[in-house]
VEXDREN-2710 file (C-alpha; in Angstrom, 1 decimal):
% VEXDREN-2710
k/r/px/py/pz
1/MET/-25.5/30.9/-16.9
2/GLU/-26.8/30.2/-20.4
3/TRP/-23.8/31.9/-21.9
4/PHE/-21.7/29.2/-20.4
5/ILE/-23.4/26.5/-22.4
6/TYR/-22.8/28.4/-25.7
7/ALA/-19.2/29.0/-24.8
8/LEU/-18.7/25.3/-24.1
9/LEU/-20.5/24.5/-27.4
10/ALA/-18.1/26.8/-29.1
11/ALA/-15.2/24.8/-27.5
12/VAL/-16.5/21.5/-28.9
13/PHE/-16.8/22.9/-32.4
14/ALA/-13.3/24.5/-32.1
15/SER/-11.7/21.3/-31.0
16/ILE/-13.1/19.3/-34.0
17/GLY/-12.1/22.1/-36.4
18/GLY/-8.6/22.2/-34.9
19/LEU/-8.0/18.6/-35.8
20/ILE/-9.2/19.1/-39.4
21/ASN/-7.0/22.2/-39.6
22/LYS/-3.8/20.3/-38.8
23/LYS/-4.7/17.5/-41.3
24/ILE/-5.1/20.1/-44.1
25/LEU/-2.0/22.1/-43.1
26/PHE/0.2/19.0/-43.6
27/HIS/0.1/19.8/-47.3
28/GLU/-1.4/23.2/-47.7
29/HIS/0.2/26.7/-47.4
30/VAL/-1.5/28.8/-44.6
31/LEU/-2.6/31.6/-46.9
32/GLU/-4.0/29.2/-49.5
33/PHE/-5.9/27.3/-46.8
34/THR/-7.4/30.4/-45.2
35/ALA/-8.5/31.9/-48.5
36/SER/-10.2/28.7/-49.6
37/ARG/-11.9/28.2/-46.3
38/SER/-13.1/31.8/-46.1
39/LEU/-15.2/31.2/-49.2
40/PHE/-17.1/28.5/-47.4
41/PHE/-17.6/30.9/-44.5
42/VAL/-19.2/33.3/-46.9
43/PHE/-21.6/30.7/-48.1
44/PHE/-22.7/29.8/-44.6
45/ALA/-22.9/33.5/-43.6
46/LEU/-25.4/34.2/-46.5
47/PHE/-28.1/32.3/-44.5
48/LEU/-27.8/35.0/-41.8
49/ILE/-28.8/37.9/-44.1
50/PRO/-32.5/38.0/-43.0
51/PHE/-31.2/38.7/-39.4
52/VAL/-28.6/41.3/-40.3
53/ASP/-29.0/45.0/-39.5
54/PHE/-27.4/46.9/-42.3
55/SER/-28.5/50.3/-41.0
56/ILE/-25.6/50.6/-38.5
57/SER/-23.4/53.7/-38.7
58/TRP/-20.6/53.8/-41.3
59/LYS/-18.2/54.3/-38.4
60/ILE/-19.2/50.8/-37.0
61/TYR/-18.5/49.3/-40.5
62/VAL/-15.1/50.8/-40.4
63/LEU/-14.5/49.6/-36.8
64/ILE/-15.6/46.0/-37.7
65/TYR/-13.3/46.1/-40.8
66/PHE/-10.4/47.2/-38.6
67/VAL/-11.1/44.2/-36.3
68/SER/-11.2/41.9/-39.3
69/LEU/-7.7/43.1/-40.3
70/LEU/-6.4/42.2/-36.8
71/VAL/-8.2/38.8/-36.9
72/THR/-6.7/38.1/-40.3
73/GLY/-3.2/38.7/-39.1
74/GLY/-3.9/36.7/-35.9
75/ILE/-5.2/33.7/-37.8
76/ILE/-2.3/33.7/-40.2
77/TYR/0.3/33.6/-37.4
78/PHE/-1.8/31.1/-35.4
79/LEU/-2.0/28.7/-38.3
80/LYS/1.7/29.1/-39.0
81/SER/2.5/27.9/-35.5
82/ILE/0.0/25.0/-35.8
83/ARG/1.5/24.0/-39.2
84/HIS/5.1/24.0/-38.2
85/GLY/4.7/22.8/-34.6
86/GLU/3.1/19.8/-32.9
87/LEU/-0.6/20.2/-32.5
88/SER/-0.5/18.8/-28.9
89/SER/2.3/21.3/-28.0
90/MET/1.0/24.5/-29.7
91/THR/-2.7/24.1/-28.9
92/PRO/-2.4/24.0/-25.0
93/LEU/-0.4/27.3/-25.2
94/THR/-3.6/29.0/-26.3
95/ASN/-4.7/28.6/-22.7
96/ILE/-2.5/31.5/-21.6
97/SER/-4.6/34.0/-23.7
98/PRO/-6.9/34.7/-20.6
99/LEU/-3.8/36.4/-19.0
100/PHE/-3.7/38.9/-21.8
101/LEU/-7.4/39.2/-21.9
102/LEU/-7.8/39.9/-18.2
103/ILE/-5.4/42.8/-18.5
104/ILE/-7.0/44.3/-21.7
105/ALA/-10.6/43.7/-20.5
106/TYR/-9.8/45.4/-17.2
107/PHE/-8.6/48.6/-18.9
108/VAL/-11.1/48.7/-21.8
109/LEU/-14.3/47.1/-20.4
110/GLY/-13.7/47.6/-16.7
111/GLU/-14.0/43.8/-16.0
112/THR/-12.3/43.4/-12.6
113/PRO/-10.7/40.0/-11.8
114/THR/-11.4/38.3/-8.4
115/PRO/-8.7/36.6/-6.3
116/LYS/-10.0/33.3/-7.7
117/GLN/-9.5/34.5/-11.2
118/TYR/-6.0/35.6/-10.4
119/PHE/-5.3/32.1/-9.1
120/GLY/-6.7/30.7/-12.3
121/VAL/-4.3/32.8/-14.3
122/PHE/-1.4/31.5/-12.2
123/LEU/-2.5/27.9/-13.0
124/LEU/-2.7/28.7/-16.6
125/ILE/0.9/30.1/-16.6
126/LEU/2.1/27.1/-14.5
127/GLY/0.4/24.6/-16.9
128/ALA/1.8/26.3/-20.0
129/TYR/5.3/26.3/-18.5
130/SER/5.0/22.7/-17.4
131/LEU/4.0/21.8/-20.9
132/GLU/7.2/23.3/-22.3
133/VAL/9.3/21.6/-19.6
134/GLY/7.8/18.3/-20.6
135/ILE/8.3/18.9/-24.3
136/THR/12.0/19.8/-24.0
137/ASP/12.8/17.3/-21.2
138/ARG/16.1/19.2/-20.6
139/GLY/15.6/21.0/-17.3
140/PHE/13.4/23.7/-15.7
141/LEU/15.1/26.6/-17.5
142/GLU/15.0/25.1/-21.0
143/PRO/11.6/26.5/-21.9
144/ILE/13.0/30.0/-21.4
145/LYS/15.9/29.2/-23.8
146/VAL/13.4/27.7/-26.3
147/PHE/11.2/30.7/-26.1
148/LEU/14.0/33.1/-26.9
149/LYS/15.0/31.0/-29.9
150/SER/11.7/29.5/-31.2
151/LYS/10.0/31.5/-34.0
152/ILE/7.0/29.1/-33.9
153/ILE/6.2/30.0/-30.2
154/HIS/6.7/33.7/-31.0
155/TYR/4.0/33.3/-33.8
156/MET/1.6/31.6/-31.3
157/LEU/2.1/34.3/-28.6
158/PHE/1.7/37.1/-31.1
159/SER/-1.5/35.6/-32.4
160/LEU/-2.8/35.2/-28.8
161/VAL/-2.2/38.9/-28.0
162/ILE/-4.1/39.9/-31.2
163/PHE/-7.0/37.5/-30.4
164/SER/-7.2/39.0/-26.8
165/ILE/-7.5/42.5/-28.3
166/THR/-10.1/41.4/-30.9
167/ALA/-12.1/39.5/-28.2
168/THR/-12.4/42.8/-26.3
169/PHE/-13.7/44.5/-29.5
170/ASP/-16.2/41.6/-29.9
171/LYS/-17.7/42.4/-26.5
172/LEU/-17.5/46.1/-27.0
173/ILE/-19.2/46.2/-30.4
174/ILE/-21.9/43.5/-29.7
175/THR/-22.8/45.1/-26.4
176/ASN/-23.0/48.7/-27.6
177/HIS/-23.4/49.0/-31.3
178/THR/-25.1/46.0/-33.0
179/ASN/-26.4/42.5/-32.5
180/PHE/-24.2/39.4/-32.7
181/VAL/-25.6/38.1/-36.0
182/THR/-24.8/41.4/-37.8
183/TYR/-21.3/41.4/-36.3
184/LEU/-20.6/37.8/-37.3
185/PHE/-21.9/38.4/-40.8
186/LEU/-19.8/41.5/-41.4
187/LEU/-16.7/40.1/-39.8
188/THR/-17.0/37.0/-41.9
189/MET/-17.4/39.0/-45.1
190/PHE/-14.5/41.3/-44.3
191/LYS/-12.1/38.5/-43.3
192/SER/-12.9/36.7/-46.5
193/ILE/-12.1/39.8/-48.6
194/ASN/-8.8/40.1/-46.7
195/PHE/-7.8/36.5/-47.2
196/VAL/-8.8/36.2/-50.8
197/SER/-7.1/39.5/-51.7
198/LEU/-3.9/38.4/-50.0
199/GLU/-4.0/35.0/-51.8
200/ALA/-4.8/36.6/-55.2
201/TYR/-1.9/39.1/-54.7
202/ARG/0.6/36.4/-53.7
203/PHE/-0.4/33.4/-55.8
204/GLY/-3.4/34.2/-57.9
205/PHE/-7.0/32.8/-57.9
206/SER/-5.9/29.5/-59.6
207/GLU/-4.5/28.2/-56.3
208/ILE/-7.8/28.6/-54.6
209/MET/-9.5/26.5/-57.3
210/HIS/-6.8/23.9/-56.9
211/ASP/-7.4/23.7/-53.2
212/PHE/-11.2/23.3/-53.7
213/LYS/-10.6/20.3/-56.0
214/LYS/-8.0/18.7/-53.8
215/ASP/-9.5/19.3/-50.3
216/PHE/-13.1/20.1/-50.8
217/LYS/-14.5/17.7/-48.2
218/LEU/-12.0/18.6/-45.6
219/LEU/-12.4/22.3/-46.2
220/PHE/-16.2/22.0/-46.0
221/SER/-16.0/20.0/-42.8
222/ASP/-13.5/22.4/-41.2
223/SER/-15.6/25.5/-42.2
224/ILE/-18.9/24.2/-41.0
225/PHE/-17.5/23.3/-37.5
226/LEU/-15.6/26.6/-37.1
227/PHE/-18.5/28.7/-38.4
228/PHE/-21.0/27.2/-36.0
229/GLY/-18.3/27.5/-33.3
230/GLN/-18.1/31.2/-34.0
231/LEU/-21.9/31.5/-34.0
232/SER/-22.1/29.9/-30.6
233/TYR/-19.2/32.1/-29.3
234/PHE/-20.7/35.3/-30.4
235/PHE/-24.1/34.3/-29.0
236/ALA/-22.4/33.8/-25.6
237/VAL/-20.7/37.2/-26.0
238/SER/-24.1/38.8/-26.6
239/PHE/-25.4/38.0/-23.0
240/PRO/-25.1/41.2/-21.0
241/ASN/-24.0/39.4/-17.8
242/ALA/-21.2/37.4/-19.6
243/PHE/-17.6/38.8/-19.1
244/ILE/-15.5/38.2/-22.2
245/SER/-12.6/37.5/-19.8
246/LEU/-14.7/34.5/-18.6
247/ILE/-16.1/33.3/-22.0
248/ILE/-12.6/32.9/-23.6
249/PRO/-11.2/30.6/-20.9
250/ILE/-14.3/28.3/-21.2
251/LYS/-13.9/28.3/-25.0
252/ARG/-10.3/27.3/-24.5
253/THR/-11.3/24.0/-22.9
254/SER/-11.3/22.8/-26.4
255/THR/-7.5/22.4/-26.1
256/LEU/-7.9/19.3/-23.9
257/PHE/-9.7/17.4/-26.6
258/THR/-7.5/18.7/-29.3
259/THR/-4.4/17.7/-27.3
260/ILE/-5.5/14.2/-26.6
261/PHE/-7.0/13.2/-29.9
262/GLY/-4.6/15.3/-32.0
263/GLY/-1.6/13.7/-30.2
264/LYS/-2.9/10.2/-30.9
265/LEU/-4.0/11.0/-34.4
266/PHE/-0.7/12.5/-35.5
267/HIS/1.5/10.2/-33.3
268/GLU/3.1/13.0/-31.4
269/LYS/5.5/12.4/-28.5
270/ASN/5.3/13.0/-24.7
271/LEU/1.6/13.0/-25.0
272/LEU/0.9/12.2/-21.3
273/VAL/3.0/15.1/-20.1
274/LYS/1.2/17.4/-22.5
275/VAL/-2.2/16.2/-21.4
276/LEU/-1.4/16.7/-17.6
277/ALA/-0.1/20.2/-18.3
278/CYS/-3.3/20.9/-20.3
279/ILE/-5.4/19.7/-17.3
280/ILE/-3.6/22.1/-15.0
281/MET/-4.5/24.9/-17.4
282/ILE/-8.1/23.9/-17.7
283/TRP/-8.3/24.0/-13.9
284/GLY/-7.0/27.5/-14.2
285/ALA/-9.8/28.3/-16.6
286/VAL/-12.3/26.8/-14.0
287/PHE/-11.0/29.1/-11.3
288/ILE/-11.3/32.1/-13.6
289/LEU/-15.0/31.1/-14.1
290/LEU/-15.8/30.7/-10.4
END
């Protein structure tokens, strides 16, 4: 069960990074933020070069770049939802991603859910729905109405589908084609190219330099926590006996800490209801692990 420790460690790093994300996004555009942060990721990734296998097939390079494009899109939509929504509302919704992942991993990787895991998925959905009921406070059917109208929630769900697909690719590539350090290094480099290119095309390089001057400490802190979170996550994925459909739910336990501390830090409303809903979803993640 060593993979469990690294998945949990990834959750801790992710929760801290999530709080810093929200603080920066109060005054930064999503694309500017991701482009600036990606340069810090490149700096940290350079220390991995001695452990990188550059002799992999060109087809794997192309495949990893394709994954980086998906991740780039997913991150942009995820951060849009975080920027425009309440952190303690948007973050717990990420706990429904194992639902998508169980389906995708079953067809792509042959990971078969157990009855306990199905029950865990049910708890995740119940918790997510309870969260929305508590937020709207206008009746049991109100979340359905909100879902049909809310562009922010659509952004979040779209990003979760993308992340479920890329998580499946993570396991597939690390298990069959290269080691986790090589994959992390190449994915980091490709994502950085994507974000910087988009930022340069939309706003120019001057905005990146402006962000460095204004938010250097926050960007550095956010980047180091998220980078080591990714390192821990990919290490967990590299264990042969670790199902990706189990790793992600454990990693999502970061939402409890982000919901509690984020709600208090940013003075968001209905925090108790959100925390209780998040606890239900975490129990769902536990049943998926059993």
